[in-house]
C-alpha positions, 0 to 999 in steps of 0.5 A: 500499499502507497500513499497518494497526496493530492494538491489543489489544483488549477481550477480557473485561469487566474484563480490562485487560491480557494476557499474550502466550503465542504468536505465530502468525505472524511478520514477512514471514507473510501473513495473510487475516482471522480467522486465528489470530495471538496466542494472550494469558492474561489472569486469567480464560482463553487467548483466541486473537486473529484477523486483522483484516485480510488483509495482510503482517506487518511488525512484531510487538510482545513476546514470550512471556511479555510483558504487554501492556495493552489498546490498544496496538498489538501488531502491524502489517500491509502492506495494500492501501489506505491503511490506518489508520496509518503505521509511525511511529504505534505506540509499540511499546517491544519491536518485533520486528527486521525481516526485513533485521536477521535475514537478514544473512550476518555471523552465519553467517559468524562461527558455529563450524564443524558438528561433524564428525559431521553432513555430512548437515546441512551438505549441505542449504542453509540459507535466507538467511532463517535464522540458524545457531548454534553447536554447544552453543547453546540453540535458541530455540523457543515451548513449542508448537513444543518440544511438537511437536517431542518428539512428533515426536521431533526435537532442536531443536538440529539445527533452523535457525530464521529468527526472530529470533536463530534463533528456530525456529518451526511453519515451521522445524519443517515443513520440517526433518520434510519434509526427513527430518532427525531429530536423534535418529536420527543414526548412530553409528559402529560399536561405538561405545557407545549411551550418552553424556555429556549435558551440556545445559541448557534454560531455560523461561521461566515465562509463560502458565498455568504463570505464572498457577499458579505465583503461585496456588499462592504466595498460596494456600500462603503466606497460607493456613495448611493442615491436611490430613486423611486417611481411607480409604473401604470402596468395595465396596458402590459399586463393586457400585452403579457396575457395576449403574447402568453396565449399565442406564443411559440410552441416551445416558448417560455411563459412570459413574466414582466422581467423580459419586458423591462430588460427589453425596456432597459436595452432602448432606455440605456441606448439614450443614456449611455452613462448609466451602462458603465463600470467604473474603475476606482483604482484608475478613475476610469469609467467605461461606458458599454455599448454591449448590454449584459445584464445581471439577473439577482437570483435567490438560491438555497446557497446565497444570492448569485447574479447571472448575466444575460449577454448582449440583450441589446441583439435579442427579441423578448423571447430570446431574453426570456429564454436566455434568462431562464437558462442562467437563472435555472442553472444558478438555482440548480448550482449549475451554472459557469464562471461565464454565466456569472460574471460580465455584467454591466447593469443589475436587476433585482426582483423581490417577486412575489414579496413585493414590499413598497421600495427598497434601497437595493446596493450597487453590484459594483463596479457597475454604476447603477441597479433597478429594484423591481417590486410586484404589480398589484391592482390599485385604485387611482385617480385618471382624468379625475375619476377613480379607477382600478389600474394595475401598479408596479414599483420601481427602485433604483441606486446610482453611484453618484460619482458617475451619476447624477441625479438627472441622469438616474431619475432620467433612465427611470422615467424612460423605463417608465414610459416604455412600459406604459406604452409598451407598444413603443419597446417594439418600435 
């Protein structure tokens, strides 16, 4: 048997390091070549790294949130044959403890006794490799494991973990669920109150995409002097056109929402206000105006907020824009978007969809100079020609980089979009 030391690969042009999002294997696991072993986030995308060999995991380096440079050994396997290194060859500043270190019975013996109401949990023997936690001690688990536990209505404080310091893996959660245990449904004595005091806390490490979002928001909000502008739009005529086009749409064409119309309206408006379709380089003090219109579509996913990009909307008709928007947003939600799909925007649209709201102050997607927020359309009583009538009204919010976009310019673009949406035939003229 030999040792195979696997180094963090070069996972993209210009990428020199990656942040560990989640280890999908643990020490002692047996994997096959091409099995996913590690999820890594770079500045451009989240990438799953496959196993390069068949073998048994003997060492992993780095925990979720750690930054690993390209070229450093990140995992070692025991393999048939000579392998490519000895265990002593890896310079690993933070290696995960070997199984023997986490399987010693001493920590179990020192743990505080289980609370009286949990005799069922004590009836099942704990495997030798698990680490017991004292009552009230926080359960250690990755964000992916926590999400699965929430979906399964499982309280992780009752799940035995086999990882370092009792860390709970996917396999531990599977074993817990298979055993029929569920911490959220423990029996209560007859007549006991259904309400109890809650004093627990949970520390969530800001890593991966959430860290990237935080860094981006801080950079944008602290370096860009935002000003915001709000407007309401009568989309009654647009709604009629939308319904008609959906009823007569070509075979295979997507159903139109408001967003493709807004995208087409922005194409015309940005053509008239080119200062709003630009990127600002802070360091060089250069504003680059773009003829191409690449619209970022802010998209909420289970993993956080992404901004996939519809490229060259200026060259698309409404059906093409709708189709491409559906493709990139669906790929993003499914975790299949490429780095190309997630980069290159010149202006961004953010929509709160059904959450609606009257207004918001969207944060600019730096280095862009503007962003348009879209709120849901509602029927309202409004005054038109001296009469109270029911019209379908949509609110728009916008934010602008006041260093390069004057208030008049930002407001003018929103007014152009309003005019096109209120007279939708002009979008296509």
